[in-house]
N, C-alpha and C positions, 0 to 999 in steps of 0.2 A: 545838427543834421536836419536838412530841410526835407519837405515832402517829396520832391523830385528825386533826391538821393535815396530815400527809403524805398520809393516805388521802383527805381532802377535796381536797387539791391535785391528786392523781392523777385523782380523779373529775371535777374541773372541767376539767383539761387532759388528758383521757383519751388523745387521740392521742399527745401528747408522752410521757406516762408509759409507755404501751405501747411506744412506739418506744425509750425508754431501756432498757426491760427486754429487748425482743426483739433490740435491737442487740448484746446480749452474745453471742448465738449465734456469729456469725463470729469474734468476739474470743476466745471460749473454744476454738474449733477452732484458731485461729492459735496460741494458747498451747500446745495439745497438740502442735503441729508446731514448737514452739520458735521462734516468730517474735514480732515486736513486736505487742502487743495493740491499742495505741491507734489506729493507722490502720484496722485491721479493725473496731474498735468504731465509729469515725466513719462508715465505709463502711456498716456494718449499720444504724446509727441513721438515716442519711439515707434509705436504702432503706425502712426501716420507717416513717419519717415520711411518705414519699410514698404508700406503700401497704404495709401491714404484710405481705402475702404476698410482696412483693418482697424481703424479707429472705432468701429462699431463694437469691437471686442471689449475695450476698456469702458466704453459707455454703458454697455449692457452689464458688465461686471460691477460698475459703480451703482447701477440701479438695483442689482440683486443682492449685493453683499450686505449682511446685517452686522451691526456692531456686536462685539463680544460681551457676554454677561448681561445682566439686567440693567436697564436704564434707571437712573435715580428716580424718575417719575414713577416707574412701576414698583420700585421698592417702597417709595413713600405711600403709594396707593395701597400696597399690601399692609403696611404698618397702620394706616388709618382704618382699614377693614378689620384688622386685629382688634382695635379698640372697640369696635361695635359688637364683637363676640360676647355673648352673655357669660360664657365660662371664664373670661379673662377678668382678673381683678385689677382695676386701675383706679387711680385717685387723682383729682385735679390739683394742680400746683402752678407755679410760675417761677421765673428766674429773678431772684433778688440781686440787687447791685449791678444791674445791667447798664446803668448810666455811668458807671465808673470805668476807668481804664484797666486793662488786664495787667498782671505783673510784668509782662513784656512791653507795656506802654501802648498797646493797641486799643482803639476804641471798641468796646464790646458791642455797643448799640449799632455801630456801622457794620461790624463783622456779622452780627445776627441778621441784619437786613440783607446783606449780600449772600450769606451762606445757608441760612435756615429757611425752611418752608414747612408747611403742614406735612406731617408724616416723617420728618427727619428724626433719626434716632440719636439720643444723647446718653453719654455715660454718666453715672452717678458715682463720684469718688469720695470716700470718707476722708476728711481732713482732720487728722489728729494733731497737727502742728498749729492749727489756728488759735492764736492766743485769745483767751477770754470767752471762747465759745466751744464747749466740749461736744456740741451737737452739730458741728459744721460738716456739710456735705456739698461738694461743688458739682456743678454741671460742666461737662466737657464735651466738646465737639472736635473730633480729630485731634485730640490732645490740646485743644485751645480752651483756656479757662474762661467760661462765659459768665460765671457768677455763682450764686449759692442757692440752695434750697431755703425758702423763707424760715425764719425762726419758729413760726407757728406750726411748722411741719416737722417738729423734732422727732416724730415717730420714724422718719426715714433713717436717721442716724442709728436709732435704736434697732430698727429692723435689719440694717446692714451689720451691726454689731452682733445680732442674734443669728446671723448666717443666711438671711434671706438674700436672694439675688434679685436686684431691682434694675429697671431700665426706664428711661424717660423718653417719651415721644412728643415732639412739638405738635401742638394742636392748632394754635394760631400765632401769627406774628403781626402785631399792630404797629404801624408806622407813626411817626410824629406828625403833628399838625403843621408846624412851621418847617422843620427839617425832615422832608419826606424820605430822604435816603438813610434814615436811621430808625431802628426799632425802638419803640418806647415801652413795649410790653410783649413778652413771649410767654404764652400760656402753654403748659405741658400737661401730660398725663403720665403718672408714675405707675408702671406695671410691675406686679410681683410675678417674676418668672418661675421661681420654685421656692419651697420653704427650706431647702437644704437639709431636710430631715429624712 
């Protein structure tokens, strides 16, 4: 299709052509607010098709609508603020065996780089099936096996066995020097939620 054909088509079907172009306004606003563009484009197109000044409705709507729930950034900020509370017991640690692949064959260091950030919550799961290590505790993020609590911190396994509820929060993610898109070290803080007694 050449330009002359497109211009002729737009002039012949002027309301549809104008609606196609004007419908982009709410879609672009949605993109700036990091939302899906397609529903907003359809919304804007339909309003512009009915009466082109009505496109102001989806444009204003796209500006005013807030996403549901808390954003990951606010949850992370809240978690980091929790670490600064004097009443919260937390202990420094790191993720051991981050350089190895997960049982599913996924590179843990790449997953950590892409998915983890300061303030991200991690689950601590007691591993009773780990051969040769009766104190094994794994770090999990959304059920992904990131690695283990270091052997030096065997108190974590003993605390879980004693009924303590523990949670880990990512403190820092350090990237590699050569391979920048991989995490070489993930420092955590292990928080004691309650003593179960």
